[in-house]
N, CA, C and O atoms as a GROMACS GRO file, in nm:
protein
  440
    1MET      N    1   0.079  -0.136   0.005
    1MET     CA    2   0.040  -0.007  -0.017
    1MET      C    3   0.092   0.119  -0.007
    1MET      O    4   0.174   0.136   0.084
    2GLU      N    5   0.062   0.224  -0.085
    2GLU     CA    6   0.152   0.362  -0.051
    2GLU      C    7   0.052   0.478   0.010
    2GLU      O    8  -0.069   0.471  -0.015
    3ALA      N    9   0.085   0.547   0.060
    3ALA     CA   10   0.051   0.681   0.118
    3ALA      C   11   0.143   0.756   0.017
    3ALA      O   12   0.237   0.729  -0.057
    4LYS      N   13   0.074   0.856   0.049
    4LYS     CA   14   0.093   1.041  -0.040
    4LYS      C   15   0.026   1.189   0.029
    4LYS      O   16  -0.083   1.233   0.067
    5ALA      N   17   0.176   1.232   0.018
    5ALA     CA   18   0.141   1.351   0.042
    5ALA      C   19   0.188   1.512  -0.012
    5ALA      O   20   0.306   1.539   0.006
    6VAL      N   21   0.096   1.623  -0.081
    6VAL     CA   22   0.115   1.687  -0.189
    6VAL      C   23   0.174   1.836  -0.125
    6VAL      O   24   0.101   1.854  -0.027
    7ALA      N   25   0.261   1.939  -0.132
    7ALA     CA   26   0.212   2.053  -0.109
    7ALA      C   27   0.275   2.110  -0.238
    7ALA      O   28   0.379   2.080  -0.299
    8ARG      N   29   0.142   2.238  -0.269
    8ARG     CA   30   0.131   2.302  -0.373
    8ARG      C   31   0.171   2.426  -0.333
    8ARG      O   32   0.146   2.456  -0.216
    9PHE      N   33   0.242   2.526  -0.422
    9PHE     CA   34   0.248   2.656  -0.424
    9PHE      C   35   0.370   2.683  -0.306
    9PHE      O   36   0.355   2.772  -0.222
   10VAL      N   37   0.438   2.635  -0.307
   10VAL     CA   38   0.582   2.600  -0.241
   10VAL      C   39   0.651   2.704  -0.281
   10VAL      O   40   0.678   2.698  -0.401
   11ARG      N   41   0.722   2.876  -0.178
   11ARG     CA   42   0.769   2.915  -0.213
   11ARG      C   43   0.924   2.866  -0.223
   11ARG      O   44   1.016   2.904  -0.150
   12ILE      N   45   0.931   2.790  -0.312
   12ILE     CA   46   1.105   2.760  -0.292
   12ILE      C   47   1.121   2.728  -0.442
   12ILE      O   48   1.027   2.675  -0.502
   13SER      N   49   1.249   2.762  -0.512
   13SER     CA   50   1.245   2.689  -0.670
   13SER      C   51   1.247   2.534  -0.660
   13SER      O   52   1.278   2.474  -0.557
   14PRO      N   53   1.224   2.497  -0.735
   14PRO     CA   54   1.178   2.334  -0.808
   14PRO      C   55   1.386   2.307  -0.792
   14PRO      O   56   1.452   2.228  -0.724
   15ARG      N   57   1.416   2.392  -0.866
   15ARG     CA   58   1.584   2.328  -0.821
   15ARG      C   59   1.662   2.300  -0.729
   15ARG      O   60   1.749   2.213  -0.731
   16LYS      N   61   1.621   2.409  -0.603
   16LYS     CA   62   1.704   2.424  -0.505
   16LYS      C   63   1.663   2.279  -0.449
   16LYS      O   64   1.753   2.200  -0.423
   17VAL      N   65   1.488   2.231  -0.425
   17VAL     CA   66   1.447   2.115  -0.371
   17VAL      C   67   1.471   2.009  -0.402
   17VAL      O   68   1.447   1.919  -0.321
   18ARG      N   69   1.516   1.984  -0.508
   18ARG     CA   70   1.562   1.877  -0.619
   18ARG      C   71   1.630   1.797  -0.532
   18ARG      O   72   1.610   1.687  -0.480
   19LEU      N   73   1.766   1.929  -0.530
   19LEU     CA   74   1.866   1.823  -0.503
   19LEU      C   75   1.893   1.815  -0.329
   19LEU      O   76   2.009   1.805  -0.288
   20ILE      N   77   1.785   1.821  -0.240
   20ILE     CA   78   1.774   1.764  -0.125
   20ILE      C   79   1.667   1.650  -0.150
   20ILE      O   80   1.634   1.579  -0.055
   21MET      N   81   1.628   1.636  -0.241
   21MET     CA   82   1.512   1.542  -0.280
   21MET      C   83   1.614   1.420  -0.326
   21MET      O   84   1.594   1.310  -0.275
   22ASP      N   85   1.738   1.436  -0.436
   22ASP     CA   86   1.792   1.390  -0.430
   22ASP      C   87   1.876   1.284  -0.323
   22ASP      O   88   1.909   1.166  -0.314
   23GLU      N   89   1.883   1.386  -0.265
   23GLU     CA   90   1.940   1.287  -0.115
   23GLU      C   91   1.871   1.158  -0.035
   23GLU      O   92   1.922   1.072   0.037
   24ILE      N   93   1.727   1.181  -0.078
   24ILE     CA   94   1.691   1.088   0.072
   24ILE      C   95   1.542   1.013  -0.047
   24ILE      O   96   1.432   0.967  -0.016
   25ARG      N   97   1.598   1.030  -0.161
   25ARG     CA   98   1.495   0.911  -0.225
   25ARG      C   99   1.510   0.766  -0.196
   25ARG      O  100   1.627   0.734  -0.173
   26GLY      N  101   1.461   0.712  -0.193
   26GLY     CA  102   1.478   0.585  -0.154
   26GLY      C  103   1.504   0.542  -0.043
   26GLY      O  104   1.486   0.421  -0.027
   27ARG      N  105   1.556   0.627   0.077
   27ARG     CA  106   1.573   0.564   0.162
   27ARG      C  107   1.475   0.538   0.264
   27ARG      O  108   1.359   0.558   0.228
   28LYS      N  109   1.492   0.499   0.384
   28LYS     CA  110   1.391   0.436   0.489
   28LYS      C  111   1.336   0.599   0.540
   28LYS      O  112   1.397   0.702   0.511
   29VAL      N  113   1.218   0.595   0.617
   29VAL     CA  114   1.143   0.735   0.664
   29VAL      C  115   1.236   0.802   0.777
   29VAL      O  116   1.258   0.922   0.795
   30GLU      N  117   1.289   0.680   0.854
   30GLU     CA  118   1.369   0.750   1.018
   30GLU      C  119   1.454   0.772   0.899
   30GLU      O  120   1.402   0.873   0.852
   31GLU      N  121   1.562   0.738   0.814
   31GLU     CA  122   1.693   0.798   0.793
   31GLU      C  123   1.647   0.910   0.727
   31GLU      O  124   1.710   1.012   0.754
   32ALA      N  125   1.546   0.922   0.640
   32ALA     CA  126   1.513   1.009   0.592
   32ALA      C  127   1.504   1.140   0.664
   32ALA      O  128   1.575   1.235   0.632
   33LEU      N  129   1.417   1.144   0.761
   33LEU     CA  130   1.371   1.259   0.876
   33LEU      C  131   1.521   1.280   0.912
   33LEU      O  132   1.553   1.399   0.900
   34ARG      N  133   1.585   1.228   0.938
   34ARG     CA  134   1.714   1.238   1.039
   34ARG      C  135   1.834   1.340   0.971
   34ARG      O  136   1.908   1.426   1.021
   35LEU      N  137   1.817   1.291   0.839
   35LEU     CA  138   1.882   1.377   0.753
   35LEU      C  139   1.802   1.521   0.727
   35LEU      O  140   1.864   1.628   0.733
   36LEU      N  141   1.689   1.517   0.704
   36LEU     CA  142   1.661   1.626   0.689
   36LEU      C  143   1.645   1.725   0.843
   36LEU      O  144   1.647   1.848   0.842
   37THR      N  145   1.635   1.664   0.934
   37THR     CA  146   1.641   1.766   1.057
   37THR      C  147   1.751   1.820   1.073
   37THR      O  148   1.758   1.919   1.146
   38TYR      N  149   1.886   1.761   0.998
   38TYR     CA  150   1.997   1.851   1.048
   38TYR      C  151   2.091   1.927   0.937
   38TYR      O  152   2.209   1.962   0.944
   39SER      N  153   1.968   1.944   0.802
   39SER     CA  154   1.984   1.990   0.669
   39SER      C  155   1.982   2.133   0.734
   39SER      O  156   1.911   2.162   0.831
   40PRO      N  157   2.049   2.201   0.682
   40PRO     CA  158   2.063   2.379   0.702
   40PRO      C  159   1.993   2.391   0.588
   40PRO      O  160   1.887   2.428   0.638
   41GLN      N  161   1.972   2.387   0.480
   41GLN     CA  162   1.871   2.426   0.384
   41GLN      C  163   1.755   2.452   0.426
   41GLN      O  164   1.718   2.380   0.519
   42LYS      N  165   1.640   2.577   0.369
   42LYS     CA  166   1.526   2.582   0.388
   42LYS      C  167   1.476   2.470   0.327
   42LYS      O  168   1.451   2.372   0.398
   43GLY      N  169   1.457   2.467   0.217
   43GLY     CA  170   1.402   2.334   0.158
   43GLY      C  171   1.358   2.159   0.286
   43GLY      O  172   1.259   2.087   0.297
   44ALA      N  173   1.471   2.161   0.340
   44ALA     CA  174   1.455   2.065   0.411
   44ALA      C  175   1.393   2.034   0.520
   44ALA      O  176   1.369   1.923   0.565
   45THR      N  177   1.348   2.215   0.593
   45THR     CA  178   1.242   2.173   0.665
   45THR      C  179   1.107   2.136   0.603
   45THR      O  180   1.018   2.065   0.650
   46LEU      N  181   1.116   2.216   0.458
   46LEU     CA  182   0.955   2.191   0.399
   46LEU      C  183   0.936   2.063   0.360
   46LEU      O  184   0.828   2.015   0.396
   47LEU      N  185   1.031   1.968   0.275
   47LEU     CA  186   1.043   1.811   0.281
   47LEU      C  187   1.022   1.751   0.421
   47LEU      O  188   0.962   1.644   0.432
   48ARG      N  189   1.064   1.809   0.517
   48ARG     CA  190   1.051   1.743   0.673
   48ARG      C  191   0.916   1.728   0.706
   48ARG      O  192   0.870   1.617   0.730
   49LYS      N  193   0.840   1.846   0.709
   49LYS     CA  194   0.683   1.848   0.720
   49LYS      C  195   0.620   1.798   0.628
   49LYS      O  196   0.509   1.774   0.676
   50LEU      N  197   0.620   1.754   0.483
   50LEU     CA  198   0.556   1.706   0.409
   50LEU      C  199   0.639   1.548   0.420
   50LEU      O  200   0.551   1.477   0.371
   51VAL      N  201   0.717   1.484   0.443
   51VAL     CA  202   0.764   1.323   0.479
   51VAL      C  203   0.641   1.311   0.629
   51VAL      O  204   0.550   1.228   0.629
   52ASP      N  205   0.658   1.376   0.705
   52ASP     CA  206   0.547   1.400   0.828
   52ASP      C  207   0.442   1.390   0.798
   52ASP      O  208   0.382   1.298   0.854
   53SER      N  209   0.378   1.456   0.718
   53SER     CA  210   0.196   1.454   0.650
   53SER      C  211   0.192   1.330   0.582
   53SER      O  212   0.092   1.259   0.596
   54ALA      N  213   0.316   1.285   0.490
   54ALA     CA  214   0.282   1.142   0.433
   54ALA      C  215   0.268   1.013   0.542
   54ALA      O  216   0.192   0.918   0.525
   55VAL      N  217   0.337   1.026   0.630
   55VAL     CA  218   0.345   0.933   0.718
   55VAL      C  219   0.218   0.926   0.829
   55VAL      O  220   0.152   0.830   0.868
   56ALA      N  221   0.215   1.011   0.850
   56ALA     CA  222   0.040   1.062   0.940
   56ALA      C  223  -0.066   0.969   0.843
   56ALA      O  224  -0.130   0.875   0.890
   57ASN      N  225  -0.073   1.010   0.700
   57ASN     CA  226  -0.149   0.991   0.621
   57ASN      C  227  -0.120   0.773   0.611
   57ASN      O  228  -0.209   0.691   0.633
   58ALA      N  229   0.000   0.747   0.580
   58ALA     CA  230  -0.004   0.590   0.637
   58ALA      C  231  -0.053   0.537   0.759
   58ALA      O  232  -0.074   0.417   0.772
   59SER      N  233  -0.072   0.626   0.855
   59SER     CA  234  -0.120   0.590   0.963
   59SER      C  235  -0.262   0.575   0.962
   59SER      O  236  -0.314   0.476   1.014
   60ALA      N  237  -0.331   0.664   0.906
   60ALA     CA  238  -0.452   0.677   0.924
   60ALA      C  239  -0.508   0.516   0.829
   60ALA      O  240  -0.608   0.451   0.860
   61ASN      N  241  -0.435   0.491   0.742
   61ASN     CA  242  -0.476   0.382   0.706
   61ASN      C  243  -0.432   0.217   0.761
   61ASN      O  244  -0.318   0.172   0.751
   62ALA      N  245  -0.555   0.136   0.822
   62ALA     CA  246  -0.530   0.034   0.892
   62ALA      C  247  -0.413  -0.045   0.835
   62ALA      O  248  -0.324  -0.077   0.914
   63GLU      N  249  -0.404  -0.072   0.732
   63GLU     CA  250  -0.336  -0.194   0.632
   63GLU      C  251  -0.192  -0.184   0.619
   63GLU      O  252  -0.126  -0.271   0.562
   64ILE      N  253  -0.130  -0.052   0.682
   64ILE     CA  254   0.011  -0.029   0.626
   64ILE      C  255   0.083   0.005   0.779
   64ILE      O  256   0.046   0.076   0.872
   65ASP      N  257   0.195  -0.075   0.758
   65ASP     CA  258   0.258  -0.023   0.842
   65ASP      C  259   0.376   0.048   0.896
   65ASP      O  260   0.495   0.020   0.880
   66VAL      N  261   0.333   0.125   0.951
   66VAL     CA  262   0.432   0.269   0.935
   66VAL      C  263   0.586   0.229   0.992
   66VAL      O  264   0.675   0.315   0.994
   67ASP      N  265   0.605   0.118   1.030
   67ASP     CA  266   0.796   0.100   1.085
   67ASP      C  267   0.856   0.074   0.971
   67ASP      O  268   0.977   0.098   0.974
   68THR      N  269   0.804   0.023   0.845
   68THR     CA  270   0.815  -0.030   0.741
   68THR      C  271   0.847   0.078   0.618
   68THR      O  272   0.899   0.043   0.512
   69LEU      N  273   0.815   0.189   0.644
   69LEU     CA  274   0.801   0.276   0.487
   69LEU      C  275   0.921   0.320   0.431
   69LEU      O  276   1.022   0.328   0.501
   70PHE      N  277   0.922   0.337   0.360
   70PHE     CA  278   1.029   0.437   0.316
   70PHE      C  279   1.009   0.478   0.151
   70PHE      O  280   0.925   0.426   0.078
   71ILE      N  281   1.089   0.563   0.116
   71ILE     CA  282   1.076   0.673  -0.010
   71ILE      C  283   1.031   0.629  -0.125
   71ILE      O  284   1.125   0.627  -0.205
   72LYS      N  285   0.924   0.589  -0.177
   72LYS     CA  286   0.911   0.514  -0.298
   72LYS      C  287   0.983   0.614  -0.445
   72LYS      O  288   1.075   0.582  -0.520
   73ARG      N  289   0.872   0.777  -0.443
   73ARG     CA  290   0.881   0.873  -0.495
   73ARG      C  291   0.896   0.969  -0.446
   73ARG      O  292   0.844   0.978  -0.334
   74ILE      N  293   0.978   1.098  -0.502
   74ILE     CA  294   0.960   1.225  -0.429
   74ILE      C  295   0.984   1.313  -0.569
   74ILE      O  296   1.070   1.286  -0.653
   75PHE      N  297   0.901   1.409  -0.574
   75PHE     CA  298   0.979   1.489  -0.719
   75PHE      C  299   0.920   1.584  -0.682
   75PHE      O  300   0.830   1.570  -0.598
   76ALA      N  301   0.960   1.741  -0.746
   76ALA     CA  302   0.917   1.876  -0.768
   76ALA      C  303   0.900   1.912  -0.844
   76ALA      O  304   0.990   1.930  -0.926
   77ASP      N  305   0.772   1.948  -0.867
   77ASP     CA  306   0.740   1.996  -1.032
   77ASP      C  307   0.716   2.165  -1.027
   77ASP      O  308   0.669   2.198  -0.918
   78GLU      N  309   0.737   2.276  -1.115
   78GLU     CA  310   0.752   2.404  -1.100
   78GLU      C  311   0.569   2.446  -1.087
   78GLU      O  312   0.478   2.385  -1.143
   79GLY      N  313   0.556   2.559  -1.003
   79GLY     CA  314   0.468   2.621  -1.023
   79GLY      C  315   0.426   2.741  -1.077
   79GLY      O  316   0.475   2.768  -1.186
   80PRO      N  317   0.329   2.837  -1.016
   80PRO     CA  318   0.351   2.890  -1.122
   80PRO      C  319   0.455   3.027  -1.011
   80PRO      O  320   0.471   3.031  -0.889
   81SER      N  321   0.517   3.142  -1.143
   81SER     CA  322   0.658   3.196  -1.086
   81SER      C  323   0.552   3.343  -1.091
   81SER      O  324   0.469   3.366  -1.179
   82TRP      N  325   0.581   3.428  -0.972
   82TRP     CA  326   0.555   3.544  -0.924
   82TRP      C  327   0.636   3.642  -0.970
   82TRP      O  328   0.746   3.651  -0.916
   83LYS      N  329   0.610   3.717  -1.056
   83LYS     CA  330   0.667   3.836  -1.146
   83LYS      C  331   0.674   3.960  -1.048
   83LYS      O  332   0.583   4.015  -0.986
   84ARG      N  333   0.797   3.983  -1.053
   84ARG     CA  334   0.838   4.121  -0.979
   84ARG      C  335   0.969   4.218  -1.058
   84ARG      O  336   1.063   4.172  -1.122
   85PHE      N  337   0.949   4.317  -1.037
   85PHE     CA  338   1.034   4.455  -1.093
   85PHE      C  339   1.146   4.481  -0.993
   85PHE      O  340   1.129   4.488  -0.871
   86GLN      N  341   1.268   4.497  -1.059
   86GLN     CA  342   1.357   4.521  -0.964
   86GLN      C  343   1.446   4.637  -1.034
   86GLN      O  344   1.534   4.615  -1.117
   87PRO      N  345   1.395   4.802  -0.972
   87PRO     CA  346   1.449   4.909  -1.014
   87PRO      C  347   1.566   4.914  -1.055
   87PRO      O  348   1.630   4.833  -0.988
   88ARG      N  349   1.684   5.005  -1.190
   88ARG     CA  350   1.763   4.935  -1.214
   88ARG      C  351   1.843   5.137  -1.243
   88ARG      O  352   1.758   5.226  -1.239
   89ALA      N  353   1.906   5.156  -1.253
   89ALA     CA  354   1.996   5.264  -1.304
   89ALA      C  355   1.939   5.331  -1.425
   89ALA      O  356   1.907   5.267  -1.525
   90MET      N  357   1.925   5.470  -1.413
   90MET     CA  358   1.871   5.544  -1.578
   90MET      C  359   1.733   5.508  -1.626
   90MET      O  360   1.702   5.519  -1.745
   91GLY      N  361   1.622   5.450  -1.504
   91GLY     CA  362   1.515   5.404  -1.521
   91GLY      C  363   1.415   5.369  -1.589
   91GLY      O  364   1.305   5.406  -1.632
   92ARG      N  365   1.545   5.223  -1.584
   92ARG     CA  366   1.505   5.089  -1.639
   92ARG      C  367   1.456   5.015  -1.521
   92ARG      O  368   1.450   5.068  -1.410
   93ALA      N  369   1.419   4.891  -1.543
   93ALA     CA  370   1.386   4.733  -1.434
   93ALA      C  371   1.397   4.603  -1.517
   93ALA      O  372   1.383   4.573  -1.636
   94THR      N  373   1.436   4.520  -1.370
   94THR     CA  374   1.459   4.457  -1.438
   94THR      C  375   1.363   4.351  -1.416
   94THR      O  376   1.306   4.399  -1.319
   95ARG      N  377   1.297   4.224  -1.440
   95ARG     CA  378   1.255   4.105  -1.404
   95ARG      C  379   1.283   4.085  -1.327
   95ARG      O  380   1.397   4.128  -1.311
   96ILE      N  381   1.227   4.008  -1.204
   96ILE     CA  382   1.256   3.913  -1.106
   96ILE      C  383   1.132   3.786  -1.126
   96ILE      O  384   1.017   3.828  -1.132
   97LYS      N  385   1.153   3.642  -1.134
   97LYS     CA  386   1.065   3.579  -1.134
   97LYS      C  387   1.100   3.490  -0.996
   97LYS      O  388   1.196   3.414  -0.977
   98LYS      N  389   0.977   3.528  -0.896
   98LYS     CA  390   0.991   3.428  -0.788
   98LYS      C  391   0.943   3.291  -0.764
   98LYS      O  392   0.825   3.315  -0.741
   99ARG      N  393   0.953   3.194  -0.757
   99ARG     CA  394   0.960   3.073  -0.826
   99ARG      C  395   0.883   2.997  -0.710
   99ARG      O  396   0.921   3.010  -0.593
  100THR      N  397   0.764   2.909  -0.748
  100THR     CA  398   0.697   2.814  -0.667
  100THR      C  399   0.730   2.675  -0.716
  100THR      O  400   0.771   2.641  -0.827
  101SER      N  401   0.702   2.594  -0.596
  101SER     CA  402   0.708   2.419  -0.667
  101SER      C  403   0.553   2.390  -0.624
  101SER      O  404   0.470   2.466  -0.576
  102HIS      N  405   0.544   2.215  -0.667
  102HIS     CA  406   0.431   2.148  -0.594
  102HIS      C  407   0.513   2.017  -0.581
  102HIS      O  408   0.566   1.950  -0.669
  103LEU      N  409   0.510   2.000  -0.438
  103LEU     CA  410   0.596   1.911  -0.426
  103LEU      C  411   0.521   1.787  -0.380
  103LEU      O  412   0.415   1.790  -0.319
  104THR      N  413   0.591   1.670  -0.418
  104THR     CA  414   0.518   1.546  -0.363
  104THR      C  415   0.573   1.419  -0.321
  104THR      O  416   0.665   1.379  -0.392
  105VAL      N  417   0.537   1.339  -0.216
  105VAL     CA  418   0.582   1.256  -0.177
  105VAL      C  419   0.516   1.102  -0.184
  105VAL      O  420   0.398   1.112  -0.153
  106ILE      N  421   0.538   1.018  -0.202
  106ILE     CA  422   0.477   0.884  -0.192
  106ILE      C  423   0.576   0.786  -0.143
  106ILE      O  424   0.698   0.790  -0.163
  107LEU      N  425   0.511   0.699  -0.078
  107LEU     CA  426   0.556   0.634   0.070
  107LEU      C  427   0.534   0.462   0.039
  107LEU      O  428   0.413   0.440   0.041
  108ASP      N  429   0.583   0.382   0.022
  108ASP     CA  430   0.542   0.249   0.010
  108ASP      C  431   0.609   0.141   0.134
  108ASP      O  432   0.709   0.170   0.200
  109GLU      N  433   0.552   0.048   0.145
  109GLU     CA  434   0.581  -0.040   0.248
  109GLU      C  435   0.740  -0.107   0.178
  109GLU      O  436   0.776  -0.096   0.061
  110SER      N  437   0.798  -0.160   0.265
  110SER     CA  438   0.939  -0.219   0.192
  110SER      C  439   0.927  -0.373   0.251
  110SER      O  440   1.012  -0.457   0.222
   0.00000   0.00000   0.00000
C-alpha cells in the first residue's frame, strides 16, 4: 500500500529542492527524517513537514505498517512564478521571477 502527500505553491525554486530530494530518495523514512532534521537548507524543513504528513496519512490507513515505510517516489514540479520588478539605473527595470513548486512524496512498504 502507498501513502501520498502533496504540498502545492511552496515558495522555493524546484531546482533547489530537487538537490535535497536526491539525497533522501529511496531511503527509509526514519533515516530520511534524520537527514532532513540536520540539513541547513530551507527546503529540508519543507520536505520534513511533507514526509511527516505522508507518514500521518499512512498511519490513518489500518493496512499500512508505518515502521516499514520508505520513500518510493519524491519529486518537485514547477508551480506558477511571481513576476516582480527591480528598479535599475537610468529609469530601467529588471524582471525578477520568484519561483514556486509543487512537492509530492509517495511512501511504500518495504
